[in-house]
PDB file with SEQRES, HELIX, SHEET and CRYST1 records, atoms N, CA, C and O in Angstrom:
SEQRES   1 A   77  MET TRP ALA GLY GLU LEU GLU ASN GLY GLN GLU ILE ASP          
SEQRES   2 A   77  LEU GLY ALA SER SER THR ILE GLY SER VAL SER GLY SER          
SEQRES   3 A   77  LEU PRO GLY VAL PRO VAL THR VAL GLU VAL HIS PRO SER          
SEQRES   4 A   77  SER VAL ARG ILE VAL THR PRO PRO GLY PRO GLN ASN GLN          
SEQRES   5 A   77  TRP ARG HIS LEU VAL LEU HIS ASN ASP GLY GLN LYS GLN          
SEQRES   6 A   77  VAL VAL ILE VAL VAL ARG TRP SER THR VAL ARG ARG              
HELIX    1 AA1 PRO A   49  ASN A   51  5                                   3    
SHEET    1 AA1 3 GLU A  11  ASP A  13  0                                        
SHEET    2 AA1 3 VAL A  57  ASN A  60 -1                                        
SHEET    3 AA1 3 VAL A  41  THR A  45 -1                                        
SHEET    1 AA2 4 SER A  22  VAL A  23  0                                        
SHEET    2 AA2 4 TRP A   2  LEU A   6 -1                                        
SHEET    3 AA2 4 GLN A  65  THR A  74 -1                                        
SHEET    4 AA2 4 VAL A  32  HIS A  37 -1                                        
CRYST1    1.000    1.000    1.000  90.00  90.00  90.00 P 1           1          
ATOM      1  N   MET A   1      87.707  87.056 106.626  1.00  0.00           N  
ATOM      2  CA  MET A   1      87.762  87.123 108.064  1.00  0.00           C  
ATOM      3  C   MET A   1      88.003  88.577 108.475  1.00  0.00           C  
ATOM      4  O   MET A   1      88.774  89.299 107.844  1.00  0.00           O  
ATOM      5  N   TRP A   2      87.334  88.978 109.531  1.00  0.00           N  
ATOM      6  CA  TRP A   2      87.531  90.294 110.121  1.00  0.00           C  
ATOM      7  C   TRP A   2      88.130  90.094 111.500  1.00  0.00           C  
ATOM      8  O   TRP A   2      87.730  89.181 112.223  1.00  0.00           O  
ATOM      9  N   ALA A   3      89.090  90.940 111.877  1.00  0.00           N  
ATOM     10  CA  ALA A   3      89.679  90.892 113.213  1.00  0.00           C  
ATOM     11  C   ALA A   3      89.746  92.308 113.771  1.00  0.00           C  
ATOM     12  O   ALA A   3      90.114  93.249 113.067  1.00  0.00           O  
ATOM     13  N   GLY A   4      89.393  92.445 115.021  1.00  0.00           N  
ATOM     14  CA  GLY A   4      89.407  93.747 115.689  1.00  0.00           C  
ATOM     15  C   GLY A   4      88.613  93.639 116.972  1.00  0.00           C  
ATOM     16  O   GLY A   4      88.579  92.580 117.598  1.00  0.00           O  
ATOM     17  N   GLU A   5      87.976  94.722 117.368  1.00  0.00           N  
ATOM     18  CA  GLU A   5      87.108  94.711 118.542  1.00  0.00           C  
ATOM     19  C   GLU A   5      85.767  95.307 118.155  1.00  0.00           C  
ATOM     20  O   GLU A   5      85.657  96.507 117.904  1.00  0.00           O  
ATOM     21  N   LEU A   6      84.750  94.462 118.110  1.00  0.00           N  
ATOM     22  CA  LEU A   6      83.392  94.896 117.790  1.00  0.00           C  
ATOM     23  C   LEU A   6      82.537  94.681 119.031  1.00  0.00           C  
ATOM     24  O   LEU A   6      82.194  93.551 119.380  1.00  0.00           O  
ATOM     25  N   GLU A   7      82.203  95.776 119.685  1.00  0.00           N  
ATOM     26  CA  GLU A   7      81.435  95.716 120.928  1.00  0.00           C  
ATOM     27  C   GLU A   7      79.970  95.388 120.652  1.00  0.00           C  
ATOM     28  O   GLU A   7      79.507  95.489 119.516  1.00  0.00           O  
ATOM     29  N   ASN A   8      79.251  94.998 121.693  1.00  0.00           N  
ATOM     30  CA  ASN A   8      77.818  94.763 121.598  1.00  0.00           C  
ATOM     31  C   ASN A   8      77.144  96.022 121.065  1.00  0.00           C  
ATOM     32  O   ASN A   8      77.402  97.125 121.547  1.00  0.00           O  
ATOM     33  N   GLY A   9      76.276  95.850 120.065  1.00  0.00           N  
ATOM     34  CA  GLY A   9      75.541  96.972 119.497  1.00  0.00           C  
ATOM     35  C   GLY A   9      76.255  97.696 118.374  1.00  0.00           C  
ATOM     36  O   GLY A   9      75.650  98.539 117.711  1.00  0.00           O  
ATOM     37  N   GLN A  10      77.523  97.395 118.139  1.00  0.00           N  
ATOM     38  CA  GLN A  10      78.261  98.064 117.070  1.00  0.00           C  
ATOM     39  C   GLN A  10      78.018  97.392 115.728  1.00  0.00           C  
ATOM     40  O   GLN A  10      77.662  96.216 115.655  1.00  0.00           O  
ATOM     41  N   GLU A  11      78.222  98.177 114.658  1.00  0.00           N  
ATOM     42  CA  GLU A  11      78.124  97.664 113.294  1.00  0.00           C  
ATOM     43  C   GLU A  11      79.434  97.915 112.570  1.00  0.00           C  
ATOM     44  O   GLU A  11      80.191  98.825 112.909  1.00  0.00           O  
ATOM     45  N   ILE A  12      79.682  97.091 111.569  1.00  0.00           N  
ATOM     46  CA  ILE A  12      80.862  97.237 110.729  1.00  0.00           C  
ATOM     47  C   ILE A  12      80.461  97.001 109.281  1.00  0.00           C  
ATOM     48  O   ILE A  12      79.690  96.087 108.988  1.00  0.00           O  
ATOM     49  N   ASP A  13      80.981  97.824 108.374  1.00  0.00           N  
ATOM     50  CA  ASP A  13      80.749  97.662 106.935  1.00  0.00           C  
ATOM     51  C   ASP A  13      82.013  97.064 106.346  1.00  0.00           C  
ATOM     52  O   ASP A  13      83.037  97.738 106.238  1.00  0.00           O  
ATOM     53  N   LEU A  14      81.937  95.804 105.967  1.00  0.00           N  
ATOM     54  CA  LEU A  14      83.119  95.117 105.459  1.00  0.00           C  
ATOM     55  C   LEU A  14      83.426  95.459 104.012  1.00  0.00           C  
ATOM     56  O   LEU A  14      84.422  94.981 103.469  1.00  0.00           O  
ATOM     57  N   GLY A  15      82.607  96.264 103.382  1.00  0.00           N  
ATOM     58  CA  GLY A  15      82.890  96.669 102.014  1.00  0.00           C  
ATOM     59  C   GLY A  15      83.481  98.058 101.925  1.00  0.00           C  
ATOM     60  O   GLY A  15      83.941  98.467 100.859  1.00  0.00           O  
ATOM     61  N   ALA A  16      83.478  98.780 103.011  1.00  0.00           N  
ATOM     62  CA  ALA A  16      83.998 100.149 103.019  1.00  0.00           C  
ATOM     63  C   ALA A  16      85.361 100.161 103.698  1.00  0.00           C  
ATOM     64  O   ALA A  16      85.775  99.179 104.315  1.00  0.00           O  
ATOM     65  N   SER A  17      86.037 101.271 103.574  1.00  0.00           N  
ATOM     66  CA  SER A  17      87.304 101.394 104.293  1.00  0.00           C  
ATOM     67  C   SER A  17      86.962 101.615 105.762  1.00  0.00           C  
ATOM     68  O   SER A  17      86.577 102.710 106.171  1.00  0.00           O  
ATOM     69  N   SER A  18      87.110 100.572 106.527  1.00  0.00           N  
ATOM     70  CA  SER A  18      86.681 100.583 107.920  1.00  0.00           C  
ATOM     71  C   SER A  18      87.763 101.143 108.823  1.00  0.00           C  
ATOM     72  O   SER A  18      88.954 100.936 108.591  1.00  0.00           O  
ATOM     73  N   THR A  19      87.336 101.852 109.852  1.00  0.00           N  
ATOM     74  CA  THR A  19      88.277 102.340 110.851  1.00  0.00           C  
ATOM     75  C   THR A  19      88.333 101.387 112.038  1.00  0.00           C  
ATOM     76  O   THR A  19      89.108 101.597 112.971  1.00  0.00           O  
ATOM     77  N   ILE A  20      87.513 100.341 112.002  1.00  0.00           N  
ATOM     78  CA  ILE A  20      87.481  99.359 113.086  1.00  0.00           C  
ATOM     79  C   ILE A  20      88.044  98.047 112.559  1.00  0.00           C  
ATOM     80  O   ILE A  20      87.481  97.464 111.633  1.00  0.00           O  
ATOM     81  N   GLY A  21      89.132  97.580 113.126  1.00  0.00           N  
ATOM     82  CA  GLY A  21      89.674  96.278 112.778  1.00  0.00           C  
ATOM     83  C   GLY A  21      90.264  96.203 111.388  1.00  0.00           C  
ATOM     84  O   GLY A  21      90.501  97.215 110.729  1.00  0.00           O  
ATOM     85  N   SER A  22      90.498  94.954 110.954  1.00  0.00           N  
ATOM     86  CA  SER A  22      91.062  94.725 109.628  1.00  0.00           C  
ATOM     87  C   SER A  22      90.366  93.537 108.982  1.00  0.00           C  
ATOM     88  O   SER A  22      89.904  92.620 109.662  1.00  0.00           O  
ATOM     89  N   VAL A  23      90.300  93.572 107.662  1.00  0.00           N  
ATOM     90  CA  VAL A  23      89.619  92.537 106.887  1.00  0.00           C  
ATOM     91  C   VAL A  23      90.635  91.846 105.996  1.00  0.00           C  
ATOM     92  O   VAL A  23      91.459  92.501 105.359  1.00  0.00           O  
ATOM     93  N   SER A  24      90.575  90.511 105.952  1.00  0.00           N  
ATOM     94  CA  SER A  24      91.386  89.782 104.979  1.00  0.00           C  
ATOM     95  C   SER A  24      90.442  89.269 103.904  1.00  0.00           C  
ATOM     96  O   SER A  24      89.451  88.603 104.204  1.00  0.00           O  
ATOM     97  N   GLY A  25      90.748  89.579 102.662  1.00  0.00           N  
ATOM     98  CA  GLY A  25      89.889  89.184 101.557  1.00  0.00           C  
ATOM     99  C   GLY A  25      88.841  90.240 101.273  1.00  0.00           C  
ATOM    100  O   GLY A  25      88.728  91.238 101.986  1.00  0.00           O  
ATOM    101  N   SER A  26      88.072  90.002 100.214  1.00  0.00           N  
ATOM    102  CA  SER A  26      87.015  90.938  99.836  1.00  0.00           C  
ATOM    103  C   SER A  26      85.931  90.196  99.077  1.00  0.00           C  
ATOM    104  O   SER A  26      86.145  89.089  98.583  1.00  0.00           O  
ATOM    105  N   LEU A  27      84.782  90.811  98.993  1.00  0.00           N  
ATOM    106  CA  LEU A  27      83.683  90.241  98.220  1.00  0.00           C  
ATOM    107  C   LEU A  27      84.010  90.377  96.737  1.00  0.00           C  
ATOM    108  O   LEU A  27      84.680  91.330  96.339  1.00  0.00           O  
ATOM    109  N   PRO A  28      83.542  89.427  95.907  1.00  0.00           N  
ATOM    110  CA  PRO A  28      83.957  89.400  94.504  1.00  0.00           C  
ATOM    111  C   PRO A  28      83.231  90.368  93.575  1.00  0.00           C  
ATOM    112  O   PRO A  28      83.650  90.544  92.431  1.00  0.00           O  
ATOM    113  N   GLY A  29      82.159  90.997  94.036  1.00  0.00           N  
ATOM    114  CA  GLY A  29      81.428  91.910  93.165  1.00  0.00           C  
ATOM    115  C   GLY A  29      80.450  91.221  92.233  1.00  0.00           C  
ATOM    116  O   GLY A  29      80.017  91.802  91.238  1.00  0.00           O  
ATOM    117  N   VAL A  30      80.099  89.977  92.556  1.00  0.00           N  
ATOM    118  CA  VAL A  30      79.100  89.203  91.810  1.00  0.00           C  
ATOM    119  C   VAL A  30      78.135  88.608  92.828  1.00  0.00           C  
ATOM    120  O   VAL A  30      78.435  88.613  94.022  1.00  0.00           O  
ATOM    121  N   PRO A  31      76.973  88.090  92.390  1.00  0.00           N  
ATOM    122  CA  PRO A  31      76.025  87.515  93.356  1.00  0.00           C  
ATOM    123  C   PRO A  31      76.656  86.421  94.225  1.00  0.00           C  
ATOM    124  O   PRO A  31      77.313  85.508  93.726  1.00  0.00           O  
ATOM    125  N   VAL A  32      76.438  86.540  95.533  1.00  0.00           N  
ATOM    126  CA  VAL A  32      76.977  85.585  96.500  1.00  0.00           C  
ATOM    127  C   VAL A  32      75.948  85.268  97.578  1.00  0.00           C  
ATOM    128  O   VAL A  32      75.017  86.038  97.814  1.00  0.00           O  
ATOM    129  N   THR A  33      76.131  84.128  98.222  1.00  0.00           N  
ATOM    130  CA  THR A  33      75.436  83.827  99.471  1.00  0.00           C  
ATOM    131  C   THR A  33      76.473  83.990 100.574  1.00  0.00           C  
ATOM    132  O   THR A  33      77.663  83.761 100.358  1.00  0.00           O  
ATOM    133  N   VAL A  34      76.011  84.390 101.762  1.00  0.00           N  
ATOM    134  CA  VAL A  34      76.937  84.722 102.843  1.00  0.00           C  
ATOM    135  C   VAL A  34      76.514  84.028 104.128  1.00  0.00           C  
ATOM    136  O   VAL A  34      75.328  83.977 104.457  1.00  0.00           O  
ATOM    137  N   GLU A  35      77.497  83.492 104.855  1.00  0.00           N  
ATOM    138  CA  GLU A  35      77.308  82.960 106.208  1.00  0.00           C  
ATOM    139  C   GLU A  35      78.252  83.721 107.124  1.00  0.00           C  
ATOM    140  O   GLU A  35      79.388  84.013 106.752  1.00  0.00           O  
ATOM    141  N   VAL A  36      77.777  84.041 108.326  1.00  0.00           N  
ATOM    142  CA  VAL A  36      78.590  84.782 109.286  1.00  0.00           C  
ATOM    143  C   VAL A  36      78.627  84.009 110.595  1.00  0.00           C  
ATOM    144  O   VAL A  36      77.604  83.504 111.059  1.00  0.00           O  
ATOM    145  N   HIS A  37      79.812  83.921 111.186  1.00  0.00           N  
ATOM    146  CA  HIS A  37      79.991  83.254 112.475  1.00  0.00           C  
ATOM    147  C   HIS A  37      80.817  84.161 113.370  1.00  0.00           C  
ATOM    148  O   HIS A  37      81.797  84.737 112.898  1.00  0.00           O  
ATOM    149  N   PRO A  38      80.472  84.313 114.627  1.00  0.00           N  
ATOM    150  CA  PRO A  38      79.512  83.583 115.436  1.00  0.00           C  
ATOM    151  C   PRO A  38      78.076  84.024 115.168  1.00  0.00           C  
ATOM    152  O   PRO A  38      77.827  85.016 114.483  1.00  0.00           O  
ATOM    153  N   SER A  39      77.150  83.268 115.722  1.00  0.00           N  
ATOM    154  CA  SER A  39      75.725  83.509 115.474  1.00  0.00           C  
ATOM    155  C   SER A  39      75.214  84.798 116.120  1.00  0.00           C  
ATOM    156  O   SER A  39      74.136  85.273 115.763  1.00  0.00           O  
ATOM    157  N   SER A  40      75.957  85.366 117.052  1.00  0.00           N  
ATOM    158  CA  SER A  40      75.524  86.626 117.676  1.00  0.00           C  
ATOM    159  C   SER A  40      75.753  87.824 116.757  1.00  0.00           C  
ATOM    160  O   SER A  40      75.324  88.937 117.062  1.00  0.00           O  
ATOM    161  N   VAL A  41      76.423  87.595 115.648  1.00  0.00           N  
ATOM    162  CA  VAL A  41      76.637  88.648 114.651  1.00  0.00           C  
ATOM    163  C   VAL A  41      75.664  88.394 113.512  1.00  0.00           C  
ATOM    164  O   VAL A  41      75.600  87.290 112.971  1.00  0.00           O  
ATOM    165  N   ARG A  42      74.900  89.435 113.151  1.00  0.00           N  
ATOM    166  CA  ARG A  42      73.898  89.260 112.093  1.00  0.00           C  
ATOM    167  C   ARG A  42      74.158  90.213 110.939  1.00  0.00           C  
ATOM    168  O   ARG A  42      74.801  91.252 111.091  1.00  0.00           O  
ATOM    169  N   ILE A  43      73.643  89.829 109.791  1.00  0.00           N  
ATOM    170  CA  ILE A  43      73.780  90.645 108.593  1.00  0.00           C  
ATOM    171  C   ILE A  43      72.689  91.708 108.602  1.00  0.00           C  
ATOM    172  O   ILE A  43      71.505  91.386 108.698  1.00  0.00           O  
ATOM    173  N   VAL A  44      73.083  92.970 108.503  1.00  0.00           N  
ATOM    174  CA  VAL A  44      72.149  94.092 108.431  1.00  0.00           C  
ATOM    175  C   VAL A  44      71.898  94.446 106.967  1.00  0.00           C  
ATOM    176  O   VAL A  44      70.752  94.596 106.543  1.00  0.00           O  
ATOM    177  N   THR A  45      72.965  94.574 106.214  1.00  0.00           N  
ATOM    178  CA  THR A  45      72.875  94.866 104.784  1.00  0.00           C  
ATOM    179  C   THR A  45      73.690  93.827 104.039  1.00  0.00           C  
ATOM    180  O   THR A  45      74.917  93.820 104.132  1.00  0.00           O  
ATOM    181  N   PRO A  46      73.021  92.946 103.297  1.00  0.00           N  
ATOM    182  CA  PRO A  46      73.760  91.919 102.556  1.00  0.00           C  
ATOM    183  C   PRO A  46      74.329  92.493 101.257  1.00  0.00           C  
ATOM    184  O   PRO A  46      73.894  93.547 100.795  1.00  0.00           O  
ATOM    185  N   PRO A  47      75.300  91.794 100.675  1.00  0.00           N  
ATOM    186  CA  PRO A  47      75.757  92.197  99.353  1.00  0.00           C  
ATOM    187  C   PRO A  47      74.595  92.041  98.374  1.00  0.00           C  
ATOM    188  O   PRO A  47      73.859  91.056  98.439  1.00  0.00           O  
ATOM    189  N   GLY A  48      74.426  92.996  97.478  1.00  0.00           N  
ATOM    190  CA  GLY A  48      73.335  92.930  96.513  1.00  0.00           C  
ATOM    191  C   GLY A  48      73.565  93.887  95.362  1.00  0.00           C  
ATOM    192  O   GLY A  48      74.561  94.611  95.338  1.00  0.00           O  
ATOM    193  N   PRO A  49      72.642  93.892  94.402  1.00  0.00           N  
ATOM    194  CA  PRO A  49      72.822  94.758  93.234  1.00  0.00           C  
ATOM    195  C   PRO A  49      72.872  96.243  93.598  1.00  0.00           C  
ATOM    196  O   PRO A  49      73.520  97.027  92.904  1.00  0.00           O  
ATOM    197  N   GLN A  50      72.190  96.635  94.685  1.00  0.00           N  
ATOM    198  CA  GLN A  50      72.184  98.042  95.086  1.00  0.00           C  
ATOM    199  C   GLN A  50      73.556  98.517  95.557  1.00  0.00           C  
ATOM    200  O   GLN A  50      73.817  99.719  95.554  1.00  0.00           O  
ATOM    201  N   ASN A  51      74.432  97.608  95.958  1.00  0.00           N  
ATOM    202  CA  ASN A  51      75.781  97.990  96.393  1.00  0.00           C  
ATOM    203  C   ASN A  51      76.860  97.283  95.571  1.00  0.00           C  
ATOM    204  O   ASN A  51      77.989  97.099  96.025  1.00  0.00           O  
ATOM    205  N   GLN A  52      76.489  96.897  94.367  1.00  0.00           N  
ATOM    206  CA  GLN A  52      77.392  96.218  93.429  1.00  0.00           C  
ATOM    207  C   GLN A  52      78.008  94.946  94.023  1.00  0.00           C  
ATOM    208  O   GLN A  52      79.112  94.551  93.648  1.00  0.00           O  
ATOM    209  N   TRP A  53      77.281  94.305  94.958  1.00  0.00           N  
ATOM    210  CA  TRP A  53      77.715  93.056  95.588  1.00  0.00           C  
ATOM    211  C   TRP A  53      79.034  93.224  96.346  1.00  0.00           C  
ATOM    212  O   TRP A  53      79.788  92.262  96.493  1.00  0.00           O  
ATOM    213  N   ARG A  54      79.317  94.435  96.825  1.00  0.00           N  
ATOM    214  CA  ARG A  54      80.615  94.693  97.462  1.00  0.00           C  
ATOM    215  C   ARG A  54      80.531  95.149  98.915  1.00  0.00           C  
ATOM    216  O   ARG A  54      81.566  95.356  99.547  1.00  0.00           O  
ATOM    217  N   HIS A  55      79.326  95.311  99.461  1.00  0.00           N  
ATOM    218  CA  HIS A  55      79.204  95.765 100.854  1.00  0.00           C  
ATOM    219  C   HIS A  55      78.469  94.725 101.684  1.00  0.00           C  
ATOM    220  O   HIS A  55      77.516  94.096 101.226  1.00  0.00           O  
ATOM    221  N   LEU A  56      78.930  94.563 102.901  1.00  0.00           N  
ATOM    222  CA  LEU A  56      78.314  93.660 103.864  1.00  0.00           C  
ATOM    223  C   LEU A  56      78.368  94.362 105.214  1.00  0.00           C  
ATOM    224  O   LEU A  56      79.445  94.559 105.776  1.00  0.00           O  
ATOM    225  N   VAL A  57      77.203  94.739 105.733  1.00  0.00           N  
ATOM    226  CA  VAL A  57      77.146  95.409 107.032  1.00  0.00           C  
ATOM    227  C   VAL A  57      76.704  94.391 108.072  1.00  0.00           C  
ATOM    228  O   VAL A  57      75.681  93.727 107.913  1.00  0.00           O  
ATOM    229  N   LEU A  58      77.489  94.277 109.142  1.00  0.00           N  
ATOM    230  CA  LEU A  58      77.220  93.328 110.220  1.00  0.00           C  
ATOM    231  C   LEU A  58      76.949  94.082 111.512  1.00  0.00           C  
ATOM    232  O   LEU A  58      77.483  95.168 111.737  1.00  0.00           O  
ATOM    233  N   HIS A  59      76.104  93.486 112.364  1.00  0.00           N  
ATOM    234  CA  HIS A  59      75.752  94.060 113.667  1.00  0.00           C  
ATOM    235  C   HIS A  59      76.014  93.002 114.732  1.00  0.00           C  
ATOM    236  O   HIS A  59      75.624  91.845 114.575  1.00  0.00           O  
ATOM    237  N   ASN A  60      76.670  93.400 115.807  1.00  0.00           N  
ATOM    238  CA  ASN A  60      76.960  92.482 116.902  1.00  0.00           C  
ATOM    239  C   ASN A  60      75.889  92.594 117.977  1.00  0.00           C  
ATOM    240  O   ASN A  60      75.737  93.641 118.606  1.00  0.00           O  
ATOM    241  N   ASP A  61      75.146  91.507 118.186  1.00  0.00           N  
ATOM    242  CA  ASP A  61      74.106  91.461 119.217  1.00  0.00           C  
ATOM    243  C   ASP A  61      74.585  90.784 120.496  1.00  0.00           C  
ATOM    244  O   ASP A  61      73.809  90.648 121.442  1.00  0.00           O  
ATOM    245  N   GLY A  62      75.836  90.360 120.545  1.00  0.00           N  
ATOM    246  CA  GLY A  62      76.326  89.616 121.705  1.00  0.00           C  
ATOM    247  C   GLY A  62      77.510  90.297 122.363  1.00  0.00           C  
ATOM    248  O   GLY A  62      77.678  91.515 122.287  1.00  0.00           O  
ATOM    249  N   GLN A  63      78.326  89.479 123.011  1.00  0.00           N  
ATOM    250  CA  GLN A  63      79.522  89.982 123.678  1.00  0.00           C  
ATOM    251  C   GLN A  63      80.516  90.501 122.648  1.00  0.00           C  
ATOM    252  O   GLN A  63      80.389  90.236 121.453  1.00  0.00           O  
ATOM    253  N   LYS A  64      81.506  91.242 123.132  1.00  0.00           N  
ATOM    254  CA  LYS A  64      82.536  91.783 122.244  1.00  0.00           C  
ATOM    255  C   LYS A  64      83.142  90.662 121.401  1.00  0.00           C  
ATOM    256  O   LYS A  64      83.473  89.593 121.912  1.00  0.00           O  
ATOM    257  N   GLN A  65      83.278  90.924 120.113  1.00  0.00           N  
ATOM    258  CA  GLN A  65      83.878  89.965 119.193  1.00  0.00           C  
ATOM    259  C   GLN A  65      85.242  90.484 118.752  1.00  0.00           C  
ATOM    260  O   GLN A  65      85.416  91.678 118.510  1.00  0.00           O  
ATOM    261  N   VAL A  66      86.205  89.573 118.650  1.00  0.00           N  
ATOM    262  CA  VAL A  66      87.521  89.953 118.148  1.00  0.00           C  
ATOM    263  C   VAL A  66      87.813  89.303 116.798  1.00  0.00           C  
ATOM    264  O   VAL A  66      88.713  89.738 116.079  1.00  0.00           O  
ATOM    265  N   VAL A  67      87.053  88.264 116.453  1.00  0.00           N  
ATOM    266  CA  VAL A  67      87.178  87.614 115.145  1.00  0.00           C  
ATOM    267  C   VAL A  67      85.783  87.277 114.644  1.00  0.00           C  
ATOM    268  O   VAL A  67      84.973  86.705 115.372  1.00  0.00           O  
ATOM    269  N   ILE A  68      85.509  87.637 113.392  1.00  0.00           N  
ATOM    270  CA  ILE A  68      84.254  87.269 112.739  1.00  0.00           C  
ATOM    271  C   ILE A  68      84.616  86.573 111.436  1.00  0.00           C  
ATOM    272  O   ILE A  68      85.367  87.109 110.621  1.00  0.00           O  
ATOM    273  N   VAL A  69      84.080  85.382 111.251  1.00  0.00           N  
ATOM    274  CA  VAL A  69      84.339  84.612 110.036  1.00  0.00           C  
ATOM    275  C   VAL A  69      83.172  84.814 109.085  1.00  0.00           C  
ATOM    276  O   VAL A  69      82.013  84.616 109.448  1.00  0.00           O  
ATOM    277  N   VAL A  70      83.498  85.212 107.862  1.00  0.00           N  
ATOM    278  CA  VAL A  70      82.498  85.402 106.809  1.00  0.00           C  
ATOM    279  C   VAL A  70      82.815  84.410 105.703  1.00  0.00           C  
ATOM    280  O   VAL A  70      83.896  84.439 105.116  1.00  0.00           O  
ATOM    281  N   ARG A  71      81.861  83.534 105.427  1.00  0.00           N  
ATOM    282  CA  ARG A  71      82.021  82.584 104.320  1.00  0.00           C  
ATOM    283  C   ARG A  71      81.049  82.975 103.227  1.00  0.00           C  
ATOM    284  O   ARG A  71      79.853  83.126 103.474  1.00  0.00           O  
ATOM    285  N   TRP A  72      81.559  83.136 102.031  1.00  0.00           N  
ATOM    286  CA  TRP A  72      80.686  83.460 100.909  1.00  0.00           C  
ATOM    287  C   TRP A  72      80.958  82.493  99.772  1.00  0.00           C  
ATOM    288  O   TRP A  72      82.059  81.963  99.627  1.00  0.00           O  
ATOM    289  N   SER A  73      79.929  82.279  98.972  1.00  0.00           N  
ATOM    290  CA  SER A  73      80.087  81.473  97.760  1.00  0.00           C  
ATOM    291  C   SER A  73      79.273  82.120  96.652  1.00  0.00           C  
ATOM    292  O   SER A  73      78.201  82.676  96.888  1.00  0.00           O  
ATOM    293  N   THR A  74      79.798  82.036  95.452  1.00  0.00           N  
ATOM    294  CA  THR A  74      79.119  82.656  94.316  1.00  0.00           C  
ATOM    295  C   THR A  74      77.859  81.879  93.974  1.00  0.00           C  
ATOM    296  O   THR A  74      77.788  80.664  94.160  1.00  0.00           O  
ATOM    297  N   VAL A  75      76.873  82.596  93.473  1.00  0.00           N  
ATOM    298  CA  VAL A  75      75.595  82.011  93.079  1.00  0.00           C  
ATOM    299  C   VAL A  75      75.659  81.740  91.584  1.00  0.00           C  
ATOM    300  O   VAL A  75      75.939  82.635  90.786  1.00  0.00           O  
ATOM    301  N   ARG A  76      75.398  80.508  91.224  1.00  0.00           N  
ATOM    302  CA  ARG A  76      75.391  80.159  89.792  1.00  0.00           C  
ATOM    303  C   ARG A  76      74.110  80.660  89.164  1.00  0.00           C  
ATOM    304  O   ARG A  76      73.030  80.547  89.745  1.00  0.00           O  
ATOM    305  N   ARG A  77      74.239  81.207  87.990  1.00  0.00           N  
ATOM    306  CA  ARG A  77      73.067  81.745  87.287  1.00  0.00           C  
ATOM    307  C   ARG A  77      72.545  80.760  86.291  1.00  0.00           C  
ATOM    308  O   ARG A  77      71.562  81.038  85.604  1.00  0.00           O  
TER     309      ARG A  77                                                      
END                                                                             
């Protein structure tokens, strides 16, 4: 979960040390599938091999968000 203030048009990288808001939890560094809520927030850069499965960049296309829920689950190989 991310909490803070993400205005319309802003992006946040949940894998980097962010200066916007705070993140509880982290990505596991292995292949995952990701869901983001609310629907006005979209994934710009998903976790993948190019970022060691540790970065998730989100973009807010709607009203200011103060909480974004990220649900991830590991992909079985």
